[in-house]
C-alpha atoms as a printed R data frame, in Angstrom:
    type eleno elety resid chain resno       x      y       z
1   ATOM     1    CA   MET     A     1   0.300  0.000   0.214
2   ATOM     2    CA   ILE     A     2   1.140  3.582  -0.780
3   ATOM     3    CA   VAL     A     3  -0.635  6.499   0.796
4   ATOM     4    CA   LEU     A     4  -1.171  9.937  -0.684
5   ATOM     5    CA   ASP     A     5  -0.325 12.933   1.686
6   ATOM     6    CA   LEU     A     6  -2.884 14.553  -0.348
7   ATOM     7    CA   PHE     A     7  -2.371 18.271   0.955
8   ATOM     8    CA   ALA     A     8   1.021 18.187   1.859
9   ATOM     9    CA   ASP     A     9   1.709 21.958   0.762
10  ATOM    10    CA   VAL     A    10  -0.299 23.099   3.318
11  ATOM    11    CA   LYS     A    11  -1.143 20.497   5.859
12  ATOM    12    CA   PRO     A    12   1.184 17.825   5.840
13  ATOM    13    CA   ILE     A    13   0.167 14.513   7.740
14  ATOM    14    CA   TRP     A    14   3.207 12.841   7.721
15  ATOM    15    CA   LYS     A    15   4.984 15.268  10.418
16  ATOM    16    CA   THR     A    16   1.949 14.016  12.831
17  ATOM    17    CA   SER     A    17   1.464 10.438  11.947
18  ATOM    18    CA   SER     A    18   4.876  9.008  12.400
19  ATOM    19    CA   GLN     A    19   5.555  8.845   8.901
20  ATOM    20    CA   PHE     A    20   2.260  7.334   8.334
21  ATOM    21    CA   TYR     A    21   3.374  4.764  10.735
22  ATOM    22    CA   GLY     A    22   6.059  3.130   8.703
23  ATOM    23    CA   THR     A    23   3.664  3.064   5.484
24  ATOM    24    CA   PRO     A    24   5.388  4.490   2.166
25  ATOM    25    CA   TYR     A    25   3.647  7.796   1.131
26  ATOM    26    CA   VAL     A    26   3.824 10.364  -1.654
27  ATOM    27    CA   TRP     A    27   4.023 13.807  -0.878
28  ATOM    28    CA   CYS     A    28   1.331 15.454  -2.818
29  ATOM    29    CA   MET     A    29   0.455 19.462  -3.713
30  ATOM    30    CA   LEU     A    30  -3.219 19.784  -3.728
31  ATOM    31    CA   HIS     A    31  -3.293 23.724  -4.588
32  ATOM    32    CA   ASN     A    32  -6.408 23.996  -6.380
33  ATOM    33    CA   PHE     A    33 -10.092 23.565  -5.916
34  ATOM    34    CA   GLY     A    34 -12.951 23.522  -8.633
35  ATOM    35    CA   GLY     A    35 -10.522 24.856 -11.054
36  ATOM    36    CA   ASN     A    36 -10.970 28.356  -9.820
37  ATOM    37    CA   ILE     A    37  -8.920 30.895 -11.201
38  ATOM    38    CA   GLU     A    38  -6.991 32.659  -8.373
39  ATOM    39    CA   MET     A    39  -3.239 33.686  -8.156
40  ATOM    40    CA   TYR     A    40  -2.320 31.727  -5.004
41  ATOM    41    CA   GLY     A    41   0.336 29.394  -4.057
42  ATOM    42    CA   THR     A    42   2.832 28.329  -1.268
43  ATOM    43    CA   LEU     A    43   6.234 28.440  -3.032
44  ATOM    44    CA   ASP     A    44   8.397 28.172   0.155
45  ATOM    45    CA   SER     A    45   6.565 25.314   1.201
46  ATOM    46    CA   VAL     A    46   6.672 23.458  -2.225
47  ATOM    47    CA   ALA     A    47  10.676 24.527  -2.535
48  ATOM    48    CA   SER     A    48  11.472 22.721   0.930
49  ATOM    49    CA   GLY     A    49   8.544 20.453   1.793
50  ATOM    50    CA   PRO     A    50   9.404 17.107  -0.313
51  ATOM    51    CA   VAL     A    51  13.145 17.429   0.718
52  ATOM    52    CA   GLU     A    52  12.613 17.981   4.204
53  ATOM    53    CA   ALA     A    53  10.211 14.651   4.083
54  ATOM    54    CA   ARG     A    54  12.524 12.472   2.131
55  ATOM    55    CA   THR     A    55  15.439 13.451   4.485
56  ATOM    56    CA   SER     A    56  13.548 13.480   7.713
57  ATOM    57    CA   LYS     A    57  14.622 10.668  10.366
58  ATOM    58    CA   LYS     A    58  12.790  7.178   9.448
59  ATOM    59    CA   SER     A    59  11.149  8.605   6.442
60  ATOM    60    CA   THR     A    60   8.871  6.520   4.368
61  ATOM    61    CA   MET     A    61   8.264  9.145   1.200
62  ATOM    62    CA   VAL     A    62   8.673  7.283  -1.728
63  ATOM    63    CA   GLY     A    63   7.717 10.276  -4.619
64  ATOM    64    CA   VAL     A    64   6.137 13.476  -5.275
65  ATOM    65    CA   GLY     A    65   2.842 13.906  -7.051
66  ATOM    66    CA   MET     A    66   0.231 16.932  -7.693
67  ATOM    67    CA   CYS     A    67  -3.473 16.264  -6.838
68  ATOM    68    CA   MET     A    68  -5.069 19.652  -8.095
69  ATOM    69    CA   GLU     A    69  -8.633 19.898  -8.873
70  ATOM    70    CA   GLY     A    70  -8.044 21.875 -11.914
71  ATOM    71    CA   ILE     A    71  -4.977 22.931 -13.592
72  ATOM    72    CA   GLU     A    72  -4.289 25.864 -16.192
73  ATOM    73    CA   GLN     A    73  -3.590 28.430 -13.793
74  ATOM    74    CA   ASN     A    74  -0.875 29.552 -11.583
75  ATOM    75    CA   PRO     A    75   2.015 28.221 -14.068
76  ATOM    76    CA   VAL     A    76   4.742 29.106 -11.711
77  ATOM    77    CA   VAL     A    77   3.274 26.686  -9.004
78  ATOM    78    CA   TYR     A    78   3.128 23.770 -11.341
79  ATOM    79    CA   GLU     A    79   6.772 24.038 -12.802
80  ATOM    80    CA   GLN     A    80   8.361 24.389  -9.588
81  ATOM    81    CA   MET     A    81   6.463 21.281  -8.290
82  ATOM    82    CA   ALA     A    82   7.609 19.450 -11.578
83  ATOM    83    CA   GLU     A    83  11.027 20.025 -10.470
84  ATOM    84    CA   MET     A    84  10.774 18.673  -6.943
85  ATOM    85    CA   ALA     A    85  10.698 15.237  -8.519
86  ATOM    86    CA   PHE     A    86  14.700 15.755  -9.673
87  ATOM    87    CA   ARG     A    87  15.809 17.776  -6.652
88  ATOM    88    CA   SER     A    88  17.982 16.742  -3.899
89  ATOM    89    CA   GLU     A    89  18.190 20.008  -2.160
90  ATOM    90    CA   LYS     A    90  15.864 22.805  -1.283
91  ATOM    91    CA   VAL     A    91  15.108 25.558  -3.805
92  ATOM    92    CA   GLN     A    92  16.867 28.910  -3.361
93  ATOM    93    CA   LEU     A    93  13.635 30.627  -4.367
94  ATOM    94    CA   LYS     A    94  14.933 34.366  -5.296
95  ATOM    95    CA   GLN     A    95  17.297 32.773  -7.773
96  ATOM    96    CA   TRP     A    96  14.754 30.396  -9.107
97  ATOM    97    CA   LEU     A    97  12.616 32.920  -9.898
98  ATOM    98    CA   LYS     A    98  14.837 35.350 -11.587
99  ATOM    99    CA   SER     A    99  15.399 32.318 -13.902
100 ATOM   100    CA   TYR     A   100  12.245 31.464 -14.216
101 ATOM   101    CA   ALA     A   101  11.133 34.814 -15.321
102 ATOM   102    CA   ARG     A   102  14.137 34.870 -17.855
103 ATOM   103    CA   ARG     A   103  12.820 31.408 -19.290
104 ATOM   104    CA   ARG     A   104   9.218 32.380 -19.289
105 ATOM   105    CA   TYR     A   105   9.583 35.724 -21.130
106 ATOM   106    CA   GLY     A   106  12.641 35.227 -23.062
107 ATOM   107    CA   LYS     A   107  14.724 38.019 -21.265
108 ATOM   108    CA   ALA     A   108  15.965 39.305 -18.124
109 ATOM   109    CA   VAL     A   109  14.192 42.851 -17.405
110 ATOM   110    CA   GLU     A   110  14.751 44.393 -14.046
111 ATOM   111    CA   GLN     A   111  11.186 45.573 -13.471
112 ATOM   112    CA   VAL     A   112   9.728 41.993 -13.951
113 ATOM   113    CA   GLU     A   113  12.279 40.505 -11.582
114 ATOM   114    CA   ALA     A   114  11.244 43.135  -8.947
115 ATOM   115    CA   ALA     A   115   7.592 42.263  -9.670
116 ATOM   116    CA   TRP     A   116   8.328 38.718  -9.106
117 ATOM   117    CA   GLU     A   117  10.238 39.177  -5.855
118 ATOM   118    CA   ILE     A   118   6.928 41.000  -4.664
119 ATOM   119    CA   LEU     A   119   4.626 38.232  -5.719
120 ATOM   120    CA   HIS     A   120   6.737 35.588  -4.150
121 ATOM   121    CA   ARG     A   121   6.475 37.254  -0.706
122 ATOM   122    CA   THR     A   122   2.786 38.079  -1.035
123 ATOM   123    CA   ILE     A   123   0.492 36.332  -3.640
124 ATOM   124    CA   TYR     A   124   2.719 33.060  -3.526
125 ATOM   125    CA   ASN     A   125   3.297 33.150   0.294
126 ATOM   126    CA   CYS     A   126   0.045 31.957   1.742
127 ATOM   127    CA   ILE     A   127   0.779 30.434   4.947
128 ATOM   128    CA   ASP     A   128  -2.784 30.822   6.736
129 ATOM   129    CA   GLY     A   129  -3.193 27.297   6.607
130 ATOM   130    CA   ILE     A   130  -6.765 27.759   4.589
131 ATOM   131    CA   ALA     A   131  -7.552 25.639   1.640
132 ATOM   132    CA   ASP     A   132  -7.688 28.485  -1.152
133 ATOM   133    CA   HIS     A   133 -11.075 28.256  -2.666
134 ATOM   134    CA   ASN     A   134 -11.871 31.528  -4.838
135 ATOM   135    CA   THR     A   135 -14.450 33.307  -2.580
136 ATOM   136    CA   ASP     A   136 -13.972 36.544  -4.332
137 ATOM   137    CA   PHE     A   137 -17.673 38.348  -4.456
138 ATOM   138    CA   ILE     A   138 -17.596 38.496  -8.051
139 ATOM   139    CA   VAL     A   139 -17.560 34.784  -8.793
140 ATOM   140    CA   LYS     A   140 -18.837 33.466  -5.070
141 ATOM   141    CA   PHE     A   141 -21.426 36.365  -4.609
142 ATOM   142    CA   PRO     A   142 -22.720 36.386  -1.167
143 ATOM   143    CA   ASP     A   143 -26.255 34.860  -0.573
144 ATOM   144    CA   TRP     A   144 -27.205 36.651   2.561
145 ATOM   145    CA   ASP     A   145 -29.797 39.306   3.813
146 ATOM   146    CA   PRO     A   146 -27.739 42.460   4.784
147 ATOM   147    CA   SER     A   147 -30.696 44.007   6.269
148 ATOM   148    CA   LEU     A   148 -30.241 42.056   9.601
149 ATOM   149    CA   ASP     A   149 -29.008 44.547  12.433
150 ATOM   150    CA   PRO     A   150 -25.200 44.771  12.410
151 ATOM   151    CA   THR     A   151 -23.611 43.333  15.550
152 ATOM   152    CA   SER     A   152 -22.485 46.454  17.669
153 ATOM   153    CA   VAL     A   153 -19.136 47.504  17.558
154 ATOM   154    CA   SER     A   154 -18.589 47.793  21.210
155 ATOM   155    CA   GLY     A   155 -16.216 45.074  22.360
156 ATOM   156    CA   ARG     A   156 -15.425 43.717  19.153
157 ATOM   157    CA   GLU     A   157 -12.031 43.308  17.326
158 ATOM   158    CA   TYR     A   158 -11.772 44.718  13.960
159 ATOM   159    CA   ARG     A   159  -8.602 44.725  11.510
160 ATOM   160    CA   THR     A   160  -8.276 47.659   9.145
161 ATOM   161    CA   LEU     A   161  -7.713 46.998   5.098
162 ATOM   162    CA   ASN     A   162  -6.100 49.667   3.425
163 ATOM   163    CA   LEU     A   163  -6.979 49.128  -0.280
164 ATOM   164    CA   PRO     A   164  -7.065 51.709  -3.207
165 ATOM   165    CA   MET     A   165 -10.415 52.839  -4.087
166 ATOM   166    CA   PRO     A   166 -11.430 53.998  -7.478
167 ATOM   167    CA   HIS     A   167 -11.278 57.487  -6.403
168 ATOM   168    CA   ARG     A   168  -8.843 60.010  -5.717
169 ATOM   169    CA   THR     A   169  -8.489 59.395  -2.154
170 ATOM   170    CA   ARG     A   170  -7.959 56.061   0.013
171 ATOM   171    CA   ARG     A   171 -10.444 54.975   2.175
172 ATOM   172    CA   PHE     A   172 -10.257 52.734   5.411
173 ATOM   173    CA   ILE     A   173 -12.876 49.972   6.265
174 ATOM   174    CA   LEU     A   174 -13.140 48.118   9.591
175 ATOM   175    CA   LEU     A   175 -13.814 44.368   9.037
176 ATOM   176    CA   GLU     A   176 -15.088 42.606  12.146
177 ATOM   177    CA   THR     A   177 -13.201 39.297  13.063
178 ATOM   178    CA   ASP     A   178 -16.162 37.607  13.934
179 ATOM   179    CA   SER     A   179 -17.238 37.587  10.172
180 ATOM   180    CA   SER     A   180 -20.606 39.471  10.449
181 ATOM   181    CA   LEU     A   181 -19.589 40.672   7.042
182 ATOM   182    CA   PRO     A   182 -18.930 38.438   4.334
183 ATOM   183    CA   GLU     A   183 -15.183 38.052   4.119
184 ATOM   184    CA   ALA     A   184 -13.204 36.639   1.090
185 ATOM   185    CA   HIS     A   185  -9.691 35.142   1.456
186 ATOM   186    CA   LEU     A   186  -7.095 37.442   1.526
187 ATOM   187    CA   TRP     A   187  -3.710 36.583   2.953
188 ATOM   188    CA   TYR     A   188  -1.591 39.372   1.454
189 ATOM   189    CA   PRO     A   189  -1.174 42.906   1.686
190 ATOM   190    CA   THR     A   190  -3.043 44.233  -1.595
191 ATOM   191    CA   GLY     A   191  -1.040 47.609  -2.063
192 ATOM   192    CA   GLU     A   192   2.069 45.431  -2.568
193 ATOM   193    CA   VAL     A   193   0.497 43.289  -5.375
194 ATOM   194    CA   VAL     A   194  -0.773 46.817  -6.785
195 ATOM   195    CA   ALA     A   195   2.977 48.076  -7.023
196 ATOM   196    CA   ALA     A   196   3.962 44.797  -8.656
197 ATOM   197    CA   LEU     A   197   1.379 45.179 -11.292
198 ATOM   198    CA   ARG     A   198   2.990 48.838 -11.942
199 ATOM   199    CA   LEU     A   199   6.100 47.202 -12.661
200 ATOM   200    CA   PHE     A   200   4.614 44.476 -14.708
201 ATOM   201    CA   LEU     A   201   3.095 47.513 -17.044
202 ATOM   202    CA   ASP     A   202   6.263 49.662 -16.827
203 ATOM   203    CA   SER     A   203   8.114 46.538 -18.844
204 ATOM   204    CA   ARG     A   204   5.332 45.811 -21.247
205 ATOM   205    CA   LYS     A   205   7.593 47.477 -24.192
206 ATOM   206    CA   HIS     A   206   9.851 44.663 -23.924
207 ATOM   207    CA   PHE     A   207   7.472 42.046 -24.107
208 ATOM   208    CA   SER     A   208   4.456 43.242 -26.639
209 ATOM   209    CA   GLY     A   209   5.103 39.877 -28.527
210 ATOM   210    CA   SER     A   210   5.272 37.418 -25.636
211 ATOM   211    CA   LEU     A   211   2.114 35.470 -25.188
212 ATOM   212    CA   THR     A   212   3.303 34.141 -21.775
213 ATOM   213    CA   TYR     A   213   4.079 37.798 -20.645
214 ATOM   214    CA   ARG     A   214   0.313 38.662 -21.624
215 ATOM   215    CA   TYR     A   215  -1.089 35.699 -19.906
216 ATOM   216    CA   ASP     A   216   0.483 36.983 -16.743
217 ATOM   217    CA   LEU     A   217  -0.057 40.407 -16.944
218 ATOM   218    CA   VAL     A   218  -3.752 39.724 -17.604
219 ATOM   219    CA   ASP     A   219  -4.048 37.361 -14.890
220 ATOM   220    CA   LEU     A   220  -2.403 39.984 -12.471
221 ATOM   221    CA   THR     A   221  -4.568 42.800 -13.581
222 ATOM   222    CA   ARG     A   222  -7.721 40.543 -13.096
223 ATOM   223    CA   GLN     A   223  -6.408 39.403  -9.513
224 ATOM   224    CA   VAL     A   224  -6.038 43.000  -8.079
225 ATOM   225    CA   LEU     A   225  -9.438 44.445  -9.813
226 ATOM   226    CA   SER     A   226 -11.282 41.344  -8.042
227 ATOM   227    CA   LYS     A   227  -9.749 42.047  -4.827
228 ATOM   228    CA   LEU     A   228 -10.712 45.785  -5.149
229 ATOM   229    CA   ALA     A   229 -14.250 44.704  -6.187
230 ATOM   230    CA   ASN     A   230 -14.537 42.800  -2.798
231 ATOM   231    CA   GLN     A   231 -13.954 46.293  -0.837
232 ATOM   232    CA   VAL     A   232 -16.350 47.831  -3.172
233 ATOM   233    CA   TYR     A   233 -19.154 45.272  -2.371
234 ATOM   234    CA   LEU     A   234 -18.661 45.584   1.316
235 ATOM   235    CA   GLU     A   235 -18.587 49.721   0.831
236 ATOM   236    CA   ALA     A   236 -22.057 49.080  -0.772
237 ATOM   237    CA   VAL     A   237 -23.478 46.729   2.177
238 ATOM   238    CA   MET     A   238 -22.257 48.934   4.863
239 ATOM   239    CA   SER     A   239 -23.756 52.160   3.003
240 ATOM   240    CA   TYR     A   240 -26.968 50.051   2.916
241 ATOM   241    CA   ARG     A   241 -26.779 49.325   6.573
242 ATOM   242    CA   GLU     A   242 -26.263 53.250   6.992
243 ATOM   243    CA   LYS     A   243 -29.068 53.720   5.042
244 ATOM   244    CA   ASN     A   244 -27.228 55.898   2.591
245 ATOM   245    CA   ALA     A   245 -29.123 55.543  -1.012
246 ATOM   246    CA   SER     A   246 -26.767 57.536  -2.704
247 ATOM   247    CA   ALA     A   247 -23.549 55.805  -1.491
248 ATOM   248    CA   LEU     A   248 -25.226 52.704  -2.267
249 ATOM   249    CA   ASP     A   249 -25.878 53.563  -5.829
250 ATOM   250    CA   HIS     A   250 -22.572 54.709  -6.075
251 ATOM   251    CA   TYR     A   251 -20.589 51.510  -5.003
252 ATOM   252    CA   SER     A   252 -23.186 49.264  -6.284
253 ATOM   253    CA   HIS     A   253 -22.519 50.743 -10.024
254 ATOM   254    CA   LYS     A   254 -18.699 50.485  -9.312
255 ATOM   255    CA   PHE     A   255 -19.016 47.105  -8.453
256 ATOM   256    CA   LEU     A   256 -21.017 46.197 -11.818
257 ATOM   257    CA   GLN     A   257 -18.361 48.080 -13.816
258 ATOM   258    CA   LEU     A   258 -15.608 46.416 -12.560
259 ATOM   259    CA   ILE     A   259 -17.283 43.028 -13.503
260 ATOM   260    CA   ARG     A   260 -17.645 44.519 -17.128
261 ATOM   261    CA   ASP     A   261 -13.963 46.008 -17.184
262 ATOM   262    CA   ILE     A   262 -12.573 42.506 -15.889
263 ATOM   263    CA   ASP     A   263 -14.522 40.737 -18.832
264 ATOM   264    CA   GLU     A   264 -13.294 42.989 -21.245
265 ATOM   265    CA   LEU     A   265  -9.740 42.404 -19.953
266 ATOM   266    CA   LEU     A   266 -10.128 38.602 -20.001
267 ATOM   267    CA   ALA     A   267 -11.493 38.745 -23.591
268 ATOM   268    CA   ALA     A   268  -8.141 39.828 -24.647
269 ATOM   269    CA   ASP     A   269  -6.304 36.650 -23.883
270 ATOM   270    CA   ASP     A   270  -7.269 33.237 -25.202
271 ATOM   271    CA   ASN     A   271  -6.752 31.876 -22.108
272 ATOM   272    CA   PHE     A   272  -9.819 33.269 -20.171
273 ATOM   273    CA   LEU     A   273 -12.766 32.641 -22.387
274 ATOM   274    CA   LEU     A   274 -15.974 30.854 -21.718
275 ATOM   275    CA   GLY     A   275 -16.394 29.856 -25.416
276 ATOM   276    CA   THR     A   276 -13.416 27.509 -25.292
277 ATOM   277    CA   TRP     A   277 -14.966 25.575 -22.506
278 ATOM   278    CA   LEU     A   278 -18.267 24.994 -24.088
279 ATOM   279    CA   GLN     A   279 -16.721 24.381 -27.493
280 ATOM   280    CA   SER     A   280 -14.713 21.742 -26.195
281 ATOM   281    CA   ALA     A   281 -17.512 20.090 -24.440
282 ATOM   282    CA   LYS     A   282 -19.706 19.896 -27.576
283 ATOM   283    CA   LYS     A   283 -17.005 18.745 -29.894
284 ATOM   284    CA   LEU     A   284 -17.281 15.306 -27.727
285 ATOM   285    CA   ALA     A   285 -20.778 15.065 -29.206
286 ATOM   286    CA   SER     A   286 -21.943 12.380 -31.950
287 ATOM   287    CA   ASP     A   287 -25.356 13.975 -32.457
288 ATOM   288    CA   THR     A   288 -27.570 17.007 -31.741
289 ATOM   289    CA   ASN     A   289 -29.016 15.641 -28.710
290 ATOM   290    CA   GLU     A   290 -25.590 15.157 -27.028
291 ATOM   291    CA   THR     A   291 -24.412 18.522 -28.263
292 ATOM   292    CA   LYS     A   292 -27.099 20.020 -26.138
293 ATOM   293    CA   GLN     A   293 -26.576 17.848 -23.375
294 ATOM   294    CA   TYR     A   294 -22.975 18.226 -23.214
295 ATOM   295    CA   GLU     A   295 -22.990 22.088 -23.197
296 ATOM   296    CA   TRP     A   296 -25.553 21.964 -20.525
297 ATOM   297    CA   ASN     A   297 -23.464 20.122 -18.486
298 ATOM   298    CA   ALA     A   298 -20.358 22.325 -19.133
299 ATOM   299    CA   ARG     A   299 -22.516 25.399 -18.052
300 ATOM   300    CA   THR     A   300 -23.917 23.760 -15.137
301 ATOM   301    CA   GLN     A   301 -20.548 22.723 -13.895
302 ATOM   302    CA   VAL     A   302 -19.175 26.113 -13.766
303 ATOM   303    CA   THR     A   303 -22.102 27.435 -12.015
304 ATOM   304    CA   MET     A   304 -25.080 26.445 -10.457
305 ATOM   305    CA   TRP     A   305 -24.650 22.568 -10.378
306 ATOM   306    CA   TYR     A   306 -28.003 20.895 -10.025
307 ATOM   307    CA   ASP     A   307 -29.782 20.616  -6.948
308 ATOM   308    CA   ASP     A   308 -31.157 23.924  -6.580
309 ATOM   309    CA   THR     A   309 -34.889 24.532  -5.822
310 ATOM   310    CA   LYS     A   310 -36.839 27.814  -6.815
311 ATOM   311    CA   THR     A   311 -35.747 29.543  -3.646
312 ATOM   312    CA   ASN     A   312 -32.566 27.973  -2.670
313 ATOM   313    CA   GLN     A   313 -29.067 27.563  -4.677
314 ATOM   314    CA   SER     A   314 -27.430 24.472  -4.761
315 ATOM   315    CA   LYS     A   315 -25.026 23.851  -1.944
316 ATOM   316    CA   LEU     A   316 -22.440 23.458  -4.612
317 ATOM   317    CA   HIS     A   317 -23.064 26.679  -6.305
318 ATOM   318    CA   ASP     A   318 -20.040 28.431  -7.600
319 ATOM   319    CA   TYR     A   319 -17.923 25.797  -6.409
320 ATOM   320    CA   ALA     A   320 -16.160 25.260  -9.968
321 ATOM   321    CA   ASN     A   321 -16.580 29.480 -10.381
322 ATOM   322    CA   LYS     A   322 -14.375 30.782 -13.044
323 ATOM   323    CA   PHE     A   323 -13.041 34.062 -14.344
324 ATOM   324    CA   TRP     A   324 -13.486 34.005 -18.048
325 ATOM   325    CA   SER     A   325 -15.359 36.315 -20.412
326 ATOM   326    CA   GLY     A   326 -18.575 35.780 -21.314
327 ATOM   327    CA   LEU     A   327 -19.099 33.946 -17.801
328 ATOM   328    CA   LEU     A   328 -18.529 37.305 -16.312
329 ATOM   329    CA   GLU     A   329 -20.699 39.609 -18.597
330 ATOM   330    CA   ASP     A   330 -23.595 36.971 -18.939
331 ATOM   331    CA   TYR     A   331 -23.860 35.441 -15.603
332 ATOM   332    CA   TYR     A   332 -21.900 36.979 -12.632
333 ATOM   333    CA   LEU     A   333 -23.194 40.639 -13.794
334 ATOM   334    CA   PRO     A   334 -26.659 39.989 -13.887
335 ATOM   335    CA   ARG     A   335 -26.567 38.210 -10.556
336 ATOM   336    CA   ALA     A   336 -25.205 41.153  -8.882
337 ATOM   337    CA   THR     A   337 -27.453 43.783 -10.883
338 ATOM   338    CA   THR     A   338 -30.651 42.107  -9.518
339 ATOM   339    CA   TYR     A   339 -29.035 41.629  -6.104
340 ATOM   340    CA   PHE     A   340 -28.351 45.371  -5.841
341 ATOM   341    CA   HIS     A   341 -31.657 46.161  -7.465
342 ATOM   342    CA   TYR     A   342 -33.601 44.717  -4.552
343 ATOM   343    CA   LEU     A   343 -31.072 46.189  -1.987
344 ATOM   344    CA   SER     A   344 -31.772 49.476  -3.455
345 ATOM   345    CA   LYS     A   345 -35.267 49.195  -3.560
346 ATOM   346    CA   SER     A   346 -35.363 48.112   0.126
347 ATOM   347    CA   LEU     A   347 -33.556 51.125   0.896
348 ATOM   348    CA   LYS     A   348 -35.730 53.397  -1.057
349 ATOM   349    CA   GLU     A   349 -39.163 52.078   0.271
350 ATOM   350    CA   ASN     A   350 -38.173 51.665   3.540
351 ATOM   351    CA   GLU     A   351 -38.871 48.047   3.853
352 ATOM   352    CA   ASN     A   352 -36.911 44.715   4.560
353 ATOM   353    CA   PHE     A   353 -34.525 43.160   1.777
354 ATOM   354    CA   ARG     A   354 -36.629 40.859  -0.160
355 ATOM   355    CA   LEU     A   355 -34.013 37.877  -0.238
356 ATOM   356    CA   ASP     A   356 -36.430 35.296  -1.452
357 ATOM   357    CA   GLU     A   357 -37.495 37.157  -4.115
358 ATOM   358    CA   TRP     A   358 -34.117 37.820  -5.444
359 ATOM   359    CA   ARG     A   359 -33.047 34.032  -5.136
360 ATOM   360    CA   ARG     A   360 -36.232 33.133  -7.079
361 ATOM   361    CA   GLU     A   361 -35.461 35.869  -9.843
362 ATOM   362    CA   TRP     A   362 -31.754 34.793  -9.728
363 ATOM   363    CA   ILE     A   363 -32.234 30.945  -9.763
364 ATOM   364    CA   SER     A   364 -34.846 31.164 -12.532
365 ATOM   365    CA   TYR     A   365 -32.298 33.071 -14.693
366 ATOM   366    CA   SER     A   366 -29.427 30.803 -13.923
367 ATOM   367    CA   ASN     A   367 -31.766 27.609 -14.965
368 ATOM   368    CA   LYS     A   368 -32.473 29.715 -18.338
369 ATOM   369    CA   TRP     A   369 -28.864 30.571 -18.841
370 ATOM   370    CA   GLN     A   370 -27.706 27.028 -17.969
371 ATOM   371    CA   ALA     A   371 -30.050 25.599 -21.067
372 ATOM   372    CA   ASP     A   372 -29.125 28.405 -23.459
373 ATOM   373    CA   THR     A   373 -26.762 27.733 -26.509
374 ATOM   374    CA   LYS     A   374 -25.438 31.487 -27.055
375 ATOM   375    CA   ILE     A   375 -22.163 31.079 -29.224
376 ATOM   376    CA   TYR     A   376 -19.338 32.766 -26.865
377 ATOM   377    CA   LEU     A   377 -15.904 33.843 -28.344
378 ATOM   378    CA   VAL     A   378 -13.040 31.340 -28.779
379 ATOM   379    CA   LYS     A   379 -10.477 33.589 -30.035
380 ATOM   380    CA   ALA     A   380  -9.204 36.695 -28.287
381 ATOM   381    CA   ARG     A   381 -10.374 40.118 -29.234
382 ATOM   382    CA   GLY     A   382  -8.705 43.735 -27.885
383 ATOM   383    CA   ASP     A   383  -5.160 44.517 -26.920
384 ATOM   384    CA   ALA     A   384  -4.577 43.030 -23.448
385 ATOM   385    CA   LEU     A   385  -1.634 45.282 -22.693
386 ATOM   386    CA   SER     A   386  -3.352 48.440 -23.586
387 ATOM   387    CA   ILE     A   387  -6.497 47.402 -21.792
388 ATOM   388    CA   ALA     A   388  -4.537 46.460 -18.583
389 ATOM   389    CA   ALA     A   389  -2.532 49.916 -18.637
390 ATOM   390    CA   ARG     A   390  -5.986 51.473 -18.939
391 ATOM   391    CA   LEU     A   391  -7.683 49.804 -15.853
392 ATOM   392    CA   TYR     A   392  -4.724 50.686 -13.886
393 ATOM   393    CA   ASP     A   393  -4.763 54.237 -14.557
394 ATOM   394    CA   LYS     A   394  -8.784 54.054 -14.196
395 ATOM   395    CA   TYR     A   395  -8.679 52.393 -10.695
396 ATOM   396    CA   PHE     A   396  -5.033 52.810  -9.233
397 ATOM   397    CA   SER     A   397  -3.582 56.019 -10.317
398 ATOM   398    CA   PHE     A   398  -4.212 59.014  -7.999
399 ATOM   399    CA   HIS     A   399  -2.262 61.596  -9.638
C-alpha cells in the first residue's frame, strides 16, 4: 500500500503520524479546488517540503505528486512542483524566480524581476493554512440578507484594510473578525501587489510579442481588480446598513462596472474565454441531442450545479467558479445587478430586503442560462496590454 499525503503543501500529515506509521507515502501538492482561477501558492512550502520529508528521520516517502482539482492556472506553481521530483536540495527561490522569469518571457528585465520578488512574498507565500477556494465576491456572490441589524461595534475586534479605491482618495474599512460581514480569502497586502502590477506594466514595451507575458499581465490585473471589487462590495453593504442610498448606488455601480471591465480584459487573452470551454464540450458529442446535453453539462458545472430549488441555490453553486470572459458579462453581472436592485429598492421603500424574491429571480435566470446555446468567443479580441494599462490608470492612479 502507498498513501497519498494529499495536502502536504499546506497540511502535511506525515509530520503528525510518525511517517504514516511506517507506510510508504507520496508527498502531494493539492493547491487548487474546483479549477478556480486565482493567483495563489505556497512556493516556500513546495520548495522545501518534499526535500524535508525525504531527508527526515525514518522517512517512508517514496515520491512526489500533484492532486489539483483543476489546472491551467498559476503556471509558476506547477513548474516549480514538477522540478521537485528531480531535486535533492531545497530550492533557493530568489534565484529560481529570476531564472523562471527569464525563461518564461525570453529575456531578463529588472522591473519584472522586482515584480516577481513582490509576488513571491505576497500572493505566492500563503501561510494561513486555509484551503484556497476562490471566494471573491464577483464569482462567489454572497447569498445573504444584509438588512439584519449589524452587531454592535462595542467590545469587538476589528482589522483594517487599506485598499486603493476607484477615487482620488483612499478609504479605510473596518472588518469585524467575527465575520458579521462576508469576508473573501485575503492573505497578503493588496497594495504591494498593485505595485507589482505597476512594475509589470512598466516593462510591457519589452514583451509586446510574448504570449506568456500577456497571460501573466492579464491574470495579475484580474487579481488586483477582483480584490478591489471585494472592498467595493463591502462599501455598498455598509452604505445600505447606514441607510445611505446615494452611496449604495455609487458603490453598487462601481462593483458592476468592475465586472464589465474585467470581462473586457479577459476577452483579450485566449486562456480566459468561456467559449473555449463550451466548444470543447460540444466537440465530444456525436449527435444533436448529445451536443445540447454536453453544453448544458459544461454550463452547469461552472455555475449552479443541479440540486437547486426555486428559492435555494445548490449547495455547490460556484464551487467551480471561473474568471472567464462571457461568464462574467452574462452570468455574474446579471446576478449582482438583480441583487443590488432589490437592495436599493429595500432602502428607498424603507422595507426589508426581499431575499427570497431575489433568489427566485436569480435562480430562474441561472436555469435559463444553463439551458441556453449562445455562442461565445473562442478567439481573443482587443489589445490586452493597452486594456490592462487603461484599467490600472482608471482604478489605481491617484495623480
